[in-house]
N, C-alpha and C positions, 0 to 999 in steps of 0.2 A: 504494500500500500504506500503510495507516495504521500508527501506532506500535503499536497493539494487535495488528494482524495480524503485524507483524514480531516482536513479543514472543512471541506464540504459536508462531511458526515457529522461533524460537530454542530454545524448550523442547521441541520435538518429538523423538521417538525415531526418526524417519525420516531417515536420512542425506541423502537427496536434497533433502528440504524444508529441512533444517538448512543444508546447503551453499549452497542458493540464498539463504537468509537471510544467510549470511556474505557472499556476493557483494553483496547489497543494502546491507549495512552498510558494506562497503568503498566502494561508490559514494557513499553518503550522506556518509561521512567525507571523501571527496575533495571533494565539493561544499561542505561546511562549511569545510574547510581553505581552499579557493580563495577563498571569500567573505571569510574573516577575514584571509588574507594580503593581499588587496586593500585591506581596511579599514586594516590596520596600515600598509601602504605609504602610503596617503593621509594617515595621521596622522603620517607622518615616521619610522616605525620603520625601522631599518637591517635589512639582510638577516641580520646577526649576531643582532640581538634576536629576530627572527622565528624563526630557526633554533634559538636557545636555548629559546624558548617551546615549540617543537615537539619538542625533543630531537634535532635533526639539525644538520648543519653548515650554515653560511651558504652554502657553495658548492653544496650539494645543493638547498637551497631556492631559491637564485637560478637554478640550472640549470632547475629545474622551473617557476618563475614569472617569471623575469626577462625582459628584452627578448629578442625572437627566439623567444618561446614559441609 
C-alpha cells in the first residue's frame, strides 16, 4: 500500500476501509519504532532515553525490545 493509498483510506467515510487503514498505520508505526529502537541501542542510548523519547517507561520499552524478545 502506498502512502497515497493509505491517505485516501484514512479520509474515507466507510468505517470498514477506515478501520483497516488504522490497522495498517499501527503496523507501520510498530515497524518504524522497532527500527529506531534498534538504531538508538546501537548508538548507546539507554532504555530510559528511548522510553523518554517514546513517552513510555524504560521498563515497558525494555520488556518489548530487550533481551529475550
